[in-house]
C-alpha positions in Angstrom: 101.9 23.1 328.6 100.5 24.9 325.9 98.0 23.1 323.6 98.9 23.6 320.2 95.9 23.0 317.8 97.8 22.2 314.4 97.4 18.3 313.5 101.3 16.3 313.5 101.1 16.4 309.4 100.9 20.2 309.6 103.6 20.2 312.0 105.6 18.1 310.2 104.6 20.6 307.0 106.0 23.6 308.7 109.3 22.0 310.1 109.8 21.3 306.6 108.6 24.7 305.1 111.5 26.1 308.3 114.2 23.7 306.8 113.3 25.4 303.2 113.3 28.5 304.1 116.8 28.0 306.3 118.7 26.5 303.4 117.3 29.1 301.4 118.9 31.2 303.6 122.2 29.8 303.8 122.3 29.6 299.7 121.2 33.1 299.9 124.3 33.9 302.2 126.5 31.3 300.1 126.0 33.2 296.9 126.4 36.5 298.6 129.9 35.3 299.8 130.9 33.4 296.9 129.9 36.8 294.9 131.7 38.9 297.2 134.8 37.2 297.4 134.9 36.5 294.0 134.4 40.1 293.2 137.3 40.9 296.0 139.9 38.5 294.3 138.5 40.4 290.5 139.6 43.7 291.7 142.6 42.8 293.4 143.6 40.9 289.7 142.6 44.3 287.9 144.5 46.8 290.3 147.7 44.2 289.8 146.9 44.7 286.2 147.0 48.3 286.5 150.4 48.3 288.9 152.0 47.1 285.9 150.9 49.4 283.3 154.0 51.9 284.1 156.6 48.9 283.4 154.8 49.0 279.7 154.8 52.6 279.2 158.5 52.2 280.2 159.7 49.7 277.9 157.2 51.2 274.8 160.5 52.4 272.9 161.3 48.2 272.5 158.1 46.6 272.6 159.3 43.2 272.6 160.9 44.3 275.7 157.3 44.8 277.5 156.2 41.4 277.0 157.0 40.0 280.4 155.1 42.6 281.7 152.3 42.1 279.3 152.1 38.5 279.9 151.6 38.9 284.0 149.0 41.1 283.6 146.9 39.2 280.8 147.3 36.6 283.7 145.5 39.4 286.1 142.9 40.1 283.8 142.1 36.7 282.3 141.9 35.7 285.9 139.3 38.6 286.9 137.3 37.8 283.9 137.0 34.1 284.8 135.8 35.6 288.4 133.4 37.6 287.1 132.0 35.4 284.4 130.6 32.2 286.3 126.8 30.8 286.6 126.7 32.5 290.1 127.5 35.9 289.8 125.7 35.7 285.8 122.2 34.7 287.5 122.7 37.8 290.1 123.0 40.0 287.2 119.5 39.9 287.2 118.6 40.9 290.9 117.0 44.2 291.3 119.7 46.7 291.6 122.9 44.9 292.9 122.6 43.3 288.9 123.5 46.5 287.3 126.4 46.3 289.2 127.8 42.8 289.2 127.4 43.3 285.0 129.2 46.5 284.9 132.0 45.2 286.7 132.2 42.0 284.4 132.0 43.9 281.2 134.6 46.5 282.5 136.5 43.1 283.3 136.0 41.1 280.1 136.5 44.9 278.3 140.1 45.2 279.9 141.0 41.4 279.3 139.9 41.7 275.2 142.3 45.0 274.7 145.3 43.3 276.6 144.9 39.4 275.0 143.7 40.4 271.7 145.0 44.3 271.0 148.2 44.6 272.8 150.0 40.7 272.9 149.6 40.0 269.3 151.2 43.3 268.6 154.1 42.9 271.3 154.5 39.4 270.2 155.1 40.6 266.2 157.0 43.1 267.5 160.0 41.1 269.0 163.1 43.0 268.2 161.8 46.5 267.6 159.8 48.9 268.9 158.5 52.8 268.2 161.9 53.1 267.3 161.1 51.6 264.1 159.0 54.7 263.1 161.8 57.3 263.3 164.3 57.4 260.1 167.6 56.2 260.9 170.8 57.9 258.2 168.0 59.2 256.7 166.0 56.1 256.3 162.9 53.7 257.4 162.5 50.5 257.2 159.2 49.8 255.4 159.3 46.2 256.0 158.2 46.9 259.7 155.0 48.5 258.5 154.2 44.8 256.4 154.7 42.4 260.0 152.9 44.8 261.7 149.4 45.4 259.5 147.7 42.0 260.2 148.2 42.2 264.2 147.6 46.1 264.1 144.3 45.6 262.1 143.0 43.2 264.4 143.5 44.7 267.5 141.6 48.1 266.2 138.7 46.0 266.0 138.9 44.4 269.3 140.3 47.5 270.8 137.0 49.5 269.4 134.6 46.7 270.1 135.7 47.1 274.2 135.0 50.5 273.7 131.9 50.2 272.4 131.0 47.9 275.2 131.9 50.0 277.7 130.3 53.2 276.3 127.2 51.1 276.1 127.0 50.4 279.7 123.6 52.5 281.6 125.7 54.4 284.6 121.9 55.5 286.0 121.5 52.1 288.1 125.2 52.0 288.8 126.5 53.7 292.2 128.4 56.4 291.9 132.1 55.0 292.7 131.5 52.3 290.3 130.3 54.6 287.5 133.3 56.9 288.1 135.5 54.1 287.6 133.5 53.4 284.2 133.5 56.6 283.1 137.6 56.6 283.6 137.6 53.0 281.5 135.5 54.3 279.0 138.0 57.5 278.7 140.9 55.1 279.1 139.4 52.3 276.0 138.8 55.5 274.0 142.3 56.5 273.6 143.7 52.5 273.4 141.3 52.5 270.5 142.5 55.9 269.4 145.9 54.4 269.2 145.6 51.1 267.6 143.4 52.4 265.1 146.7 55.0 264.4 149.1 52.2 264.5 146.8 50.0 262.0 146.5 53.0 259.4 150.1 54.2 259.7 150.8 50.2 259.3 149.0 50.3 256.1 149.9 53.7 254.3 153.3 54.7 255.1 155.0 52.0 252.5 153.4 53.5 250.2 154.2 57.1 251.2 157.9 55.9 251.9 157.8 55.0 248.6 158.3 51.3 249.2 156.5 50.5 245.9 158.7 53.1 243.8 159.8 57.1 244.2 157.0 59.0 245.7 157.5 62.6 245.5 155.5 64.7 248.7 154.9 68.5 249.5 155.5 69.7 253.0 153.2 72.7 253.3 154.5 75.2 256.6 151.7 76.8 258.0 152.4 80.8 259.5 150.0 81.3 262.5 150.7 84.7 262.6 148.6 85.4 259.9 145.7 83.7 260.0 143.6 81.4 257.9 141.0 79.0 258.1 143.0 75.9 259.0 145.5 77.7 261.0 147.6 80.9 258.9 148.8 81.6 255.2 151.5 79.0 253.5 154.9 80.6 254.6 157.3 78.1 252.5 157.1 74.9 250.9 159.4 71.8 250.9 159.7 69.2 248.4 160.1 65.6 249.5 161.1 62.5 247.9 160.8 58.8 249.2 161.8 55.5 247.6 161.8 52.6 249.7 161.6 53.9 252.7 164.8 57.1 252.0 163.6 60.3 252.4 165.5 63.0 250.9 164.8 67.2 250.9 164.5 67.3 246.9 164.0 71.9 247.2 162.6 74.2 249.0 160.0 77.8 247.1 158.4 80.8 249.6 155.3 81.2 249.2 156.2 84.6 246.9 158.2 82.1 244.5 154.9 80.9 242.8 152.9 82.8 240.5 149.6 84.8 240.9 146.6 84.1 238.6 143.8 86.3 237.5 141.5 83.4 238.0 141.6 79.8 240.6 143.7 77.5 239.6 140.6 75.0 240.4 136.8 75.1 240.6 136.4 75.9 244.4 132.1 75.1 244.5 130.4 77.2 246.7 133.5 78.2 248.4 133.7 80.9 245.7 130.4 82.4 247.2 132.3 83.4 250.5 136.0 83.7 249.5 135.7 84.5 246.2 138.5 83.0 244.2 141.7 83.9 246.7 142.0 80.7 247.8 143.3 79.6 244.1 145.3 82.9 242.9 147.8 82.6 245.8 149.9 80.1 247.1 149.6 81.9 250.5 145.8 81.8 250.9 145.1 78.0 249.7 144.8 76.9 253.5 141.5 79.6 253.3 139.1 76.9 253.1 138.1 74.2 255.7 138.6 71.2 253.5 142.1 70.5 253.5 141.7 67.8 250.7 140.6 71.1 248.6 143.9 73.1 250.4 146.0 70.1 249.1 144.6 70.2 245.6 145.0 73.5 244.6 148.7 73.3 246.6 149.4 70.2 243.9 148.3 72.8 240.8 150.4 75.4 241.9 153.4 73.3 242.2 152.3 71.8 239.2 152.6 75.1 237.6 156.0 75.5 238.9 156.9 72.3 237.3 157.0 70.0 240.5 154.3 67.3 240.4 153.7 66.0 243.9 151.6 63.0 244.4 150.7 63.8 248.3 150.6 67.3 250.8 151.1 67.5 253.8 150.8 70.7 256.4 152.5 71.5 259.4 152.4 74.8 261.6 155.5 76.0 264.2 153.8 75.1 267.1 153.6 71.7 266.2 156.8 72.0 264.8 158.3 72.6 268.6 156.5 69.4 269.7 158.8 67.4 267.3 161.4 69.8 268.7 160.9 67.7 272.0 161.9 64.7 270.2 165.0 65.7 268.6 166.3 67.9 271.1 167.5 71.7 270.3 168.5 72.5 266.9 171.8 74.9 266.1 170.5 76.9 262.8 173.2 78.2 260.2 172.1 81.8 262.4 173.7 80.6 265.4 170.4 80.4 266.9 169.7 77.7 268.9 165.7 76.0 268.1 164.2 75.2 270.5 160.4 73.5 271.7 160.5 76.4 273.6 161.6 79.7 271.7 160.2 78.0 268.3 157.1 79.8 268.2 158.3 82.8 269.2 161.2 82.7 267.0 159.8 81.8 263.8 156.3 83.3 263.9 157.4 87.0 265.7 161.4 87.6 266.0 161.9 86.8 263.1 160.4 89.6 261.2 162.2 91.7 263.9 165.6 91.1 263.6 165.2 91.0 259.4 162.8 93.9 257.4 163.9 92.3 254.3 161.6 89.4 253.0 164.3 87.6 251.6 166.7 87.3 254.8 163.2 86.3 256.5 162.9 83.4 253.7 166.6 82.4 253.9 166.1 82.2 257.8 162.4 79.8 256.9 164.9 77.8 254.6 167.5 76.9 257.0 165.2 76.6 259.8 163.6 73.5 257.7 166.7 72.0 256.9 167.8 71.8 260.3 164.5 70.3 261.5 164.5 67.5 258.7 168.4 66.6 259.0 167.9 65.9 262.8 164.3 64.5 262.0 166.0 61.9 259.7 169.3 61.2 261.2 168.3 58.7 263.8 168.6 61.0 266.9 165.2 60.9 267.9 163.3 60.0 270.9 160.7 57.8 269.2 158.0 57.8 272.2 158.2 61.4 272.1 158.2 61.8 268.4 154.8 59.0 268.3 153.5 61.7 271.2 154.4 64.9 269.4 153.2 63.5 265.9 149.5 62.3 267.9 149.1 65.9 269.8 149.4 67.6 266.2 146.9 65.3 264.7 144.4 65.5 267.5 144.5 69.8 267.3 144.6 70.0 263.6 148.4 71.2 263.6 149.0 68.1 261.3 147.0 67.5 257.8 147.8 64.4 254.9 146.3 64.0 251.5 147.3 61.6 249.2 146.3 61.8 245.1 146.3 57.8 245.8 143.0 56.7 245.9 144.1 53.3 248.2 146.2 55.9 250.7 143.1 58.7 250.9 140.5 55.5 252.3 143.1 55.1 254.6 143.4 58.9 255.8 140.0 59.1 255.5 137.9 59.3 258.9 141.1 60.8 260.9 142.0 64.1 262.1 144.7 64.1 259.5 142.8 64.0 256.5 141.6 68.0 257.3 138.0 67.3 256.8 135.1 70.3 257.7 133.6 70.2 261.1 129.9 68.1 260.4 127.1 66.9 262.6 126.3 63.5 263.2 124.1 61.4 265.4 125.6 62.6 268.4 127.7 65.6 268.1 126.2 69.0 267.0 129.2 70.6 265.5 130.7 75.0 264.4 133.0 75.8 262.4 134.7 78.8 264.1 137.3 80.2 261.5 139.1 83.4 261.6 141.5 84.9 258.4 143.9 87.8 259.0 142.5 91.2 256.7 145.2 93.4 257.3 147.9 92.0 255.5 150.0 91.6 258.0 151.8 89.4 260.9 149.3 90.8 263.9 147.5 87.6 264.2 150.9 86.5 266.8 149.4 88.9 269.0 145.4 87.7 268.9 143.5 85.7 271.0 140.2 84.1 270.7 137.8 82.7 273.4 135.2 80.5 272.2 132.4 79.0 274.5 129.7 76.8 274.0 126.5 75.7 276.0 123.5 74.0 275.8 119.8 74.8 277.2 116.3 73.3 276.9 117.6 69.6 277.6 115.7 66.8 278.6 115.8 63.2 277.7 114.6 62.2 274.5 113.9 64.4 271.4 113.5 68.0 273.0 113.5 71.4 271.5 117.6 72.6 272.5 119.3 75.6 272.2 123.0 75.6 271.8 124.7 79.3 272.3 127.8 80.3 270.7 130.2 83.3 272.1 133.2 84.2 270.5 135.9 87.0 271.6 138.8 88.2 270.2 141.5 90.3 271.9 144.1 92.4 270.4 147.1 91.6 272.8 149.8 93.5 271.5 151.1 96.6 273.0 150.2 99.4 273.3 153.0 100.8 271.0 152.6 98.2 268.6 152.0 100.8 265.8 155.7 101.2 265.7 156.4 97.6 264.9 158.1 96.9 261.8 155.7 97.1 258.6 155.7 93.4 258.1 154.2 92.7 260.8 151.7 96.1 261.2 150.8 95.7 257.5 151.6 99.1 257.3 148.3 100.5 256.0 148.4 98.7 253.1 145.0 97.5 253.0 143.5 100.2 254.8 144.3 99.0 258.2 145.9 101.2 260.8 149.2 100.2 261.5 149.1 98.3 265.0 144.6 98.1 264.5 144.5 93.8 263.9 141.3 93.6 261.4 139.7 89.9 261.7 137.3 88.6 259.0 135.3 85.4 260.5 133.6 82.9 259.7 130.9 80.5 261.2 129.9 77.6 260.2 125.9 76.6 261.9 126.1 73.3 262.5 123.3 71.1 260.2 119.9 70.9 261.4 119.9 73.9 263.6 118.1 77.1 263.1 119.3 80.7 264.0 117.3 82.2 267.3 119.5 85.0 267.8 122.6 86.6 266.2 124.5 89.3 267.6 127.9 90.6 265.2 130.5 92.8 266.4 129.7 96.2 264.9 126.6 97.6 264.0 127.4 95.9 260.3 124.8 92.8 259.6 126.4 89.4 259.3 127.0 88.6 255.7 127.6 84.7 254.7 126.6 82.0 252.5 125.4 78.6 252.0 128.2 75.4 252.1 127.5 72.0 251.3 123.3 72.5 252.5 125.0 74.4 255.9 124.6 78.2 257.0 127.9 80.2 257.2 127.7 83.6 258.8 130.8 86.2 257.7 131.5 89.0 260.0 134.8 91.0 260.2 136.5 93.2 263.4 139.2 95.7 263.5 140.7 96.1 266.5 143.6 98.5 268.0 145.5 97.1 271.2 144.1 96.3 274.2 140.5 96.0 272.3 137.9 92.9 272.3 135.0 92.0 270.0 132.2 90.0 270.6 130.3 87.8 268.6 127.3 85.5 269.8 124.7 83.2 267.8 122.0 80.9 269.2 120.9 78.0 266.9 117.8 75.6 268.4 116.5 72.4 266.8 114.7 69.4 267.6 117.0 67.0 268.1 118.4 64.3 271.0 122.0 65.4 270.2 123.9 65.9 273.6 127.0 66.8 272.6 128.6 69.8 270.7 131.8 70.6 269.4 133.8 74.6 267.9 136.3 73.5 265.8 138.4 76.7 266.2 141.2 78.0 264.0 144.6 76.8 265.3 146.6 79.9 266.6 150.0 80.7 267.5 149.3 79.7 271.4 149.4 75.9 271.7 147.9 76.7 275.5 144.4 77.1 273.1 142.8 74.0 272.5 141.6 74.4 268.9 138.6 72.2 269.9 135.7 73.1 272.1 133.5 70.7 273.6 130.0 71.0 275.8 127.4 68.1 276.9 124.0 68.8 277.4 124.2 67.2 280.6 124.2 69.1 283.0 122.6 71.8 280.6 125.0 75.5 280.4 128.4 73.8 280.7 130.7 74.1 278.4 134.5 74.7 278.0 136.5 77.6 276.8 139.9 78.5 275.0 140.7 80.9 277.5 
């Protein structure tokens, strides 16, 4: 028998240590098992909530019908939140490696629960008996009392959704395992969409009663831009429609073509620093008010032009045929007096090209445009509109910078501020450097229907923290007109009136550089050096390019700064091609990545 050298007391202490260690191991195993089980249950609840989302989406036309589905979703999200917030789970969040994983899951469960219980359910509860169809005119009228009921819950819901989005954005992805990091990124994107949607609903509930004449009659001016003849914001003002609203009723109150407005020797309003870049042209001709990249100035110019024609308006809105094609997805095809059927598929081609091939007389063109505007207005205000598709169409048009709104009412402008609808110029902030990449027709023609831009962005020199970084921008313009474009009608080619041979397209471009960045290199499309100016403290480069059918011109610019900014955007003139995004993005991680318009 072996002999021990330990005293009885020491052996007793040893047994106690073994017991304690054994109990500790059992406790750890219990905690791990507890967390594993609760994590699985939380996942199951979140997955069940996700499965209910289609049912809610299907009932978006009647929000009260979605309440039952929302109640079930709320039960699942609340359970998931409870399962990931007990003391054992919270204590484990401090453990190296595994802790950040648990904390991220808990934050995700809490954010989703907040969006469901503090955003979706309160809005649905107030919306009992109506849905998004309340936003659609019936017999030419919208009930403005709906928005008064929605205003409070929508504003609170928007704040809750924004807070949930911010919580998820703040999660450090670095320590997370790849599948969890990807899931958090996906949730981040979804919550950003929810936040944007609820913010839009909140603003709409505040803005629409005023715009619809709840407090008295309002007169509005709707500009229709023509992307076949480029201007900075999209295209020349081809037609304008006057609308009157009174207690929710919407009525067509006259139309004018751009040729109906007087032309002036001097600008109708002070253009400020834009005068150094564009001269007086934006303020001399109604067609050119969209040449400046600030819709608030565009609108005030248009308001002044209308006033000089004897029409006082309190707000100005703008749309283009591409946005109109989105709206036609909600109304369905519209029959025109000409016998044509205007659809979401043919609207752009018919309104921006075929009309000029069919009618050489501008008066006939104007009559066709007026009849199309009237037919679409009738379809929009008759009540025969798919509400879900209408909301989607308006949201897409706004996101693509094809729909703008300005109001002379200061309270309305506060609601619009910070939205894409306000049409403010691109500005650089703490997170994103922004270019403005704008095109203006120099041919006096409709040749821009055939022009295709491709814009690319890329970073180099990215590092951690503030480092010297270079941001590169490349702009390619291609004339995709047919080889025999010179034989097209004179109204399309310009007929050489401004010294440009028929079939050739002249583009005058401006590149607004991001504030805080300096030029490293810049290559214009021709031997002619860049022109330009300084506007609001930022440098603007200008150039021109004449392109025959099949030809391409390239402009490239590199700018640099010592900065920690990691994202970049280029805001591009919206074209007649809906597939070309007017916003191009690039991220500093990984370096050199970018997106193209083509």
